[in-house]
C-alpha positions as CSV (number, residue, x, y, z in Angstrom):
1,M,-21.1,-7.1,7.1
2,T,-19.6,-4.6,4.7
3,G,-15.9,-4.6,3.8
4,R,-15.4,-1.4,5.8
5,R,-17.2,-2.8,8.8
6,A,-15.1,-5.9,8.6
7,L,-11.9,-3.8,8.5
8,V,-12.9,-1.7,11.5
9,T,-13.9,-4.9,13.4
10,A,-10.6,-6.6,12.4
11,S,-8.7,-3.5,13.6
12,G,-10.5,-3.6,16.9
13,L,-9.9,-7.3,17.4
14,T,-6.2,-6.9,16.5
15,G,-5.9,-4.2,19.1
16,L,-7.6,-6.2,21.8
17,V,-5.5,-9.3,21.0
18,A,-2.4,-7.2,21.2
19,A,-3.5,-5.8,24.5
20,V,-4.1,-9.3,25.9
21,L,-0.7,-10.5,24.7
22,I,1.0,-7.4,26.2
23,A,-0.8,-7.9,29.5
24,V,0.4,-11.5,29.6
25,S,4.0,-10.5,28.8
26,A,3.8,-8.0,31.7
27,L,3.8,-11.0,34.1
28,A,7.1,-12.2,32.8
29,P,10.4,-10.7,34.1
30,S,11.8,-7.7,32.3
31,S,14.6,-8.2,29.8
32,S,16.6,-5.7,31.8
33,S,18.4,-6.7,35.0
34,E,16.8,-4.0,37.0
35,A,13.9,-1.5,36.9
36,P,14.4,1.6,34.8
37,G,15.3,4.9,36.4
38,D,13.1,7.9,37.0
39,D,14.8,9.8,34.1
40,S,14.7,6.8,31.7
41,A,12.9,6.8,28.3
42,D,10.9,3.8,29.6
43,A,9.5,5.8,32.6
44,G,9.1,9.0,30.5
45,F,7.2,7.2,27.8
46,A,4.9,5.4,30.2
47,R,4.0,8.6,32.0
48,D,3.5,10.7,28.9
49,M,1.7,8.1,26.8
50,A,-0.7,7.4,29.7
51,V,-1.7,11.1,29.5
52,H,-1.8,10.9,25.7
53,H,-4.1,7.9,25.8
54,Q,-6.4,9.5,28.3
55,Q,-7.3,12.2,25.8
56,A,-7.9,9.6,23.1
57,V,-10.3,7.8,25.5
58,E,-12.0,11.2,26.3
59,M,-12.5,12.1,22.6
60,S,-13.8,8.6,21.8
61,L,-16.4,8.8,24.6
62,I,-17.5,12.2,23.3
63,V,-18.0,11.2,19.7
64,R,-19.8,8.0,20.7
65,D,-22.6,10.2,22.1
66,R,-22.6,12.7,19.3
67,T,-23.2,10.5,16.3
68,D,-25.3,7.5,15.2
69,D,-22.8,6.4,12.5
70,E,-22.0,2.7,13.1
71,E,-18.5,2.8,11.7
72,V,-17.3,5.8,13.6
73,R,-18.9,4.6,16.8
74,L,-17.2,1.2,16.4
75,L,-13.9,2.8,15.7
76,A,-14.3,5.0,18.8
77,Y,-15.2,2.0,20.9
78,D,-12.1,0.1,19.7
79,I,-9.8,3.1,20.4
80,L,-11.2,3.8,23.9
81,N,-11.0,0.2,25.0
82,T,-7.5,-0.5,23.6
83,Q,-6.0,2.7,24.9
84,A,-7.7,2.5,28.3
85,N,-6.2,-1.0,28.6
86,Q,-2.7,0.1,27.5
87,R,-2.9,3.1,29.9
88,G,-3.6,0.8,32.8
89,M,-0.6,-1.4,31.9
90,M,1.7,1.6,31.7
91,L,0.6,3.0,35.1
92,G,0.9,-0.6,36.5
93,W,4.5,-0.8,35.3
94,L,5.3,2.5,36.9
95,E,3.8,1.2,40.1
96,M,5.9,-2.0,39.8
97,W,9.0,0.0,39.2
98,D,8.2,2.2,42.2
99,L,8.3,5.4,40.1
100,P,6.0,8.4,40.1
101,K,3.1,8.3,37.7
102,S,3.3,12.0,36.8
103,T,6.0,14.6,36.1
104,N,6.4,18.3,35.9
105,E,8.7,17.9,32.9
106,P,6.7,16.0,30.2
107,M,8.6,15.0,27.0
108,R,12.1,15.5,28.4
109,W,12.9,11.9,27.5
110,M,12.2,12.7,23.8
111,A,14.5,15.7,23.7
112,G,17.2,13.6,21.9
113,H,14.7,12.8,19.2
114,G,14.1,16.3,17.9
115,H,11.4,17.1,20.5
116,G,12.2,19.4,23.3
117,T,10.7,19.6,26.7
118,A,7.4,21.3,27.4
119,A,9.4,24.4,28.5
120,D,11.4,24.4,25.3
121,A,8.1,24.3,23.4
122,G,6.7,27.3,25.3
123,G,4.6,25.2,27.5
124,G,3.0,23.3,24.6
125,A,1.5,19.9,25.0
126,M,3.0,16.6,23.7
127,P,2.6,15.7,20.0
128,G,-0.9,15.4,18.7
129,M,-2.8,16.6,21.7
130,A,-6.0,18.4,21.1
131,S,-6.5,21.8,22.7
132,D,-9.3,22.7,25.1
133,E,-11.0,24.6,22.3
134,D,-10.8,21.5,20.0
135,L,-12.5,19.4,22.7
136,A,-15.2,22.0,23.3
137,A,-16.0,22.2,19.6
138,L,-16.2,18.4,19.5
139,R,-18.6,18.3,22.4
140,S,-20.9,20.9,20.8
141,A,-20.9,19.1,17.3
142,E,-23.4,16.5,16.2
143,G,-23.7,14.0,13.4
144,R,-21.4,14.4,10.4
145,D,-19.8,17.5,11.8
146,A,-18.9,15.5,15.0
147,E,-17.6,12.6,12.9
148,I,-15.3,14.8,10.9
149,R,-14.0,16.7,13.9
150,Y,-13.3,13.5,15.7
151,L,-11.6,11.8,12.8
152,E,-9.4,14.9,12.1
153,L,-8.5,15.3,15.8
154,M,-7.8,11.6,16.2
155,T,-5.7,11.4,13.1
156,V,-3.4,14.2,14.4
157,H,-3.5,12.5,17.9
158,H,-2.4,9.2,16.4
159,Q,0.4,10.8,14.4
160,G,1.7,12.3,17.6
161,G,1.4,8.9,19.3
162,V,3.3,7.2,16.5
163,E,6.1,9.8,16.9
164,M,6.3,9.1,20.6
165,A,6.1,5.3,20.2
166,E,8.9,5.3,17.5
167,A,11.1,7.2,19.9
168,A,10.4,4.7,22.7
169,V,11.3,1.8,20.4
170,A,14.6,3.4,19.7
171,Q,15.4,4.5,23.3
172,A,13.7,2.2,25.8
173,D,15.6,-0.6,27.6
174,T,12.7,-2.8,28.9
175,E,11.0,-5.4,26.8
176,E,7.6,-4.2,28.2
177,I,7.9,-0.7,26.7
178,T,9.6,-1.6,23.4
179,R,7.0,-4.3,22.7
180,L,4.1,-2.1,23.6
181,A,5.4,0.9,21.7
182,A,6.1,-1.2,18.5
183,G,2.5,-2.5,18.7
184,M,1.2,1.0,19.0
185,V,3.1,2.1,15.9
186,D,1.5,-0.7,13.8
187,A,-2.0,-0.3,15.2
188,Q,-2.2,3.5,15.0
189,E,-0.7,3.7,11.5
190,S,-3.4,1.3,10.4
191,E,-6.1,3.4,12.1
192,I,-4.7,6.5,10.5
193,A,-5.2,5.0,7.0
194,L,-8.7,3.9,8.0
195,M,-9.6,7.4,9.2
196,A,-8.3,8.9,6.0
197,D,-10.8,6.7,4.1
198,L,-13.6,7.7,6.4
199,L,-12.8,11.4,6.1
200,D,-12.7,11.0,2.3
201,E,-16.1,9.5,2.3
202,R,-17.4,12.5,4.2
203,G,-15.7,15.0,1.8
204,A,-13.3,16.2,4.4
């Protein structure tokens, strides 16, 4: 096993272990005395990050079928499994809190952290989200081109995810959300560094 393969595998194992620990913690009572409100940072983050994670899963599924590179495929597998798991937990918490799982006003909860609502941004998506054109280009790419497109898109996606997670750590009231968001910051910053190395190896 190469050093890079070991690093990718360790990153995946760390994400899976964190997901298991978070899932176990979800069974414990929240640190707050009552469920968060519909307009809380906790609910807003859970809804928006569930959408954010869904796109990461989609991009990872795409690149898995567009390249034979073992390292990129393993990274994609780790990301899609970890983020699908986390997405399920966030939707589960919203269900437990008896709150809607979607909203017509994404990112409103982050307005106090220098990020306006979707309306303020002219209808733009949340931080780091790839456009439909980006996704179409990824689907049509193959081999090294697909790897580079995926790594570049996922780097920006992770950077946006870190921005959202840091805001959740600062604003959320429940232990569930603050613990999950803090773990996301650590894991995604580590993957950003790994993807920078993979891009450098590909001359991108």
